[in-house]
VMD Tcl script that draws the C-alpha trace (Angstrom):
set ca {
  {165.59 105.01 136.75}
  {165.91 103.03 133.53}
  {162.83 101.49 131.96}
  {161.41 98.66 134.02}
  {162.13 95.13 132.87}
  {158.88 93.21 133.08}
  {158.81 89.75 134.59}
  {156.44 87.23 136.11}
  {157.01 85.91 139.61}
  {155.06 82.64 139.42}
  {154.16 81.46 142.93}
  {153.18 77.81 143.02}
  {152.24 75.72 146.03}
  {149.36 73.95 147.68}
  {146.10 75.60 148.70}
  {146.67 77.64 151.87}
  {150.46 77.72 151.53}
  {150.53 81.53 151.56}
  {150.95 82.43 147.88}
  {148.29 85.16 147.99}
  {149.42 86.54 151.35}
  {152.99 86.85 150.04}
  {151.88 88.49 146.80}
  {149.75 91.02 148.68}
  {152.73 91.96 150.89}
  {155.10 92.16 147.90}
  {152.95 94.64 145.92}
  {153.61 97.76 148.06}
  {157.28 96.81 148.44}
  {157.77 96.56 144.67}
  {155.77 99.75 144.04}
  {157.95 101.57 146.58}
  {160.90 100.59 144.39}
  {159.25 102.26 141.39}
  {157.82 99.19 139.66}
  {154.49 98.82 137.91}
  {152.89 95.75 139.52}
  {149.86 93.60 138.78}
  {148.68 90.68 140.86}
  {147.02 87.68 139.21}
  {145.47 85.41 141.81}
  {143.73 82.05 141.44}
  {140.61 82.99 143.41}
  {140.20 86.33 141.61}
  {140.86 84.97 138.12}
  {138.32 82.17 138.62}
  {135.62 84.81 139.30}
  {136.07 86.37 135.85}
  {138.58 85.15 133.26}
  {138.14 81.45 133.96}
  {134.75 81.21 135.68}
  {133.66 78.70 133.03}
  {136.24 76.15 134.20}
  {136.15 73.41 136.81}
  {139.03 71.58 138.48}
  {139.71 68.65 136.18}
  {143.30 68.35 134.93}
  {142.18 69.70 131.55}
  {140.39 72.69 133.11}
  {143.33 73.43 135.42}
  {145.65 73.49 132.41}
  {143.26 75.76 130.48}
  {143.08 78.08 133.51}
  {146.89 78.37 133.63}
  {147.08 78.73 129.84}
  {144.79 81.80 129.98}
  {146.66 83.30 132.94}
  {149.96 82.73 131.11}
  {148.66 84.73 128.14}
  {147.76 87.68 130.40}
  {151.05 87.47 132.32}
  {153.01 87.39 129.03}
  {151.26 90.55 127.78}
  {151.85 92.40 131.03}
  {155.47 91.25 131.41}
  {156.47 92.23 127.91}
  {155.05 95.69 128.60}
  {157.28 96.31 131.60}
  {154.99 95.14 134.38}
  {156.04 93.01 137.36}
  {153.39 90.29 137.48}
  {152.79 88.39 140.70}
  {150.97 85.20 139.70}
  {149.63 83.12 142.61}
  {148.32 79.78 141.39}
  {148.47 76.23 142.70}
  {149.39 75.27 139.11}
  {149.96 71.64 140.11}
  {151.59 70.28 136.96}
  {155.27 70.70 136.05}
  {154.66 70.40 132.30}
  {152.15 73.28 132.30}
  {154.41 75.49 134.42}
  {157.27 74.74 132.02}
  {155.06 75.82 129.10}
  {154.21 79.02 130.97}
  {157.92 79.66 131.54}
  {158.65 79.19 127.82}
  {155.76 81.45 126.74}
  {156.36 84.27 129.23}
  {160.14 84.33 128.98}
  {160.99 86.53 131.98}
  {159.67 83.94 134.43}
  {160.78 83.37 138.01}
  {159.32 80.30 139.68}
  {158.77 80.59 143.42}
  {157.78 77.44 145.25}
  {155.79 78.32 148.36}
  {156.31 75.09 150.24}
  {154.35 73.94 153.27}
  {153.77 70.47 154.70}
  {150.29 68.98 154.45}
  {149.81 68.70 158.24}
  {150.40 72.45 158.66}
  {148.04 73.23 155.77}
  {145.29 71.05 157.24}
  {145.85 72.69 160.65}
  {145.59 76.26 159.27}
  {142.82 75.43 156.75}
  {141.01 78.79 156.91}
  {138.57 77.91 154.09}
  {137.79 74.40 155.41}
  {138.75 72.93 152.04}
  {141.09 70.19 153.27}
  {138.46 68.93 155.73}
  {135.89 68.73 152.93}
  {138.36 67.13 150.51}
  {139.46 64.53 153.06}
  {135.77 63.73 153.69}
  {135.29 63.21 149.94}
  {133.08 66.29 149.54}
  {135.44 68.00 147.06}
  {136.60 66.10 143.98}
  {139.97 66.73 142.26}
  {141.44 68.51 145.28}
  {145.17 69.05 144.84}
  {147.27 66.99 147.28}
  {144.27 64.97 148.52}
  {142.59 63.44 145.45}
  {144.65 65.06 142.70}
  {148.45 65.25 142.38}
  {150.72 68.21 143.01}
  {154.11 68.11 141.31}
  {156.59 70.29 143.24}
  {158.99 72.23 141.02}
  {162.32 70.39 140.71}
  {164.43 73.55 140.18}
  {162.59 76.73 141.19}
  {164.58 79.97 141.25}
  {163.14 80.63 144.71}
  {161.86 78.36 147.48}
  {160.25 79.64 150.65}
  {158.55 77.61 153.36}
  {155.50 79.13 154.99}
  {155.42 76.33 157.56}
  {158.83 77.23 158.98}
  {159.34 80.90 157.97}
  {157.46 84.07 158.82}
  {155.97 85.98 155.90}
  {158.68 88.63 156.43}
  {161.44 85.99 156.18}
  {159.91 84.58 152.99}
  {159.53 88.08 151.53}
  {163.17 88.88 152.24}
  {164.27 85.72 150.41}
  {162.09 86.57 147.39}
  {163.24 90.20 147.22}
  {166.90 89.27 147.59}
  {166.64 86.73 144.77}
  {164.76 89.13 142.46}
  {167.53 91.69 143.08}
  {170.22 89.10 142.34}
  {168.46 88.14 139.10}
  {168.34 91.81 138.07}
  {164.57 92.10 137.96}
  {164.20 94.68 140.73}
  {166.42 97.49 142.04}
  {167.93 97.18 145.49}
  {166.00 98.93 148.25}
  {167.30 102.40 149.06}
}
mol new
graphics top color blue
foreach p $ca { graphics top sphere $p radius 0.5 }
foreach p [lrange $ca 0 end-1] q [lrange $ca 1 end] { graphics top cylinder $p $q radius 0.2 }
display resetview
């Protein structure tokens, strides 16, 4: 196999849309195809790299700025980076795209009613009750990507269907080899 071309699959979407679940399922699939893979996840990163930040617009942008730096380093060294972040602002995602270079935006779409219904962490309930400030899609905006390379919908597709769409598109873009 030729040397791996690093890239960042940037999964954006609302809290509970399935970004992390998809990334976790993609890791073994990409490794089986011979890729070096690292997963950067919002919940994990906020426990270490960005634990000093809150959820204001400024802090959210700083969080994504730091993650972008890490993803850029990994990508340019031949690693497939799976970045799972709400990353609510188009302008910041566009900056990440420009900095990283090999950047594939994947919008993990899901309607708010479905997210509230499947709210495993109870965050939407608390946000709707006013207990959580700056909650994306309730008291803070989310700007869906206007032209993502990939769109999946966790409200209407199974995780396997979404994975198949992502893998097929990454193959078509030349970032991953076809499955044997």
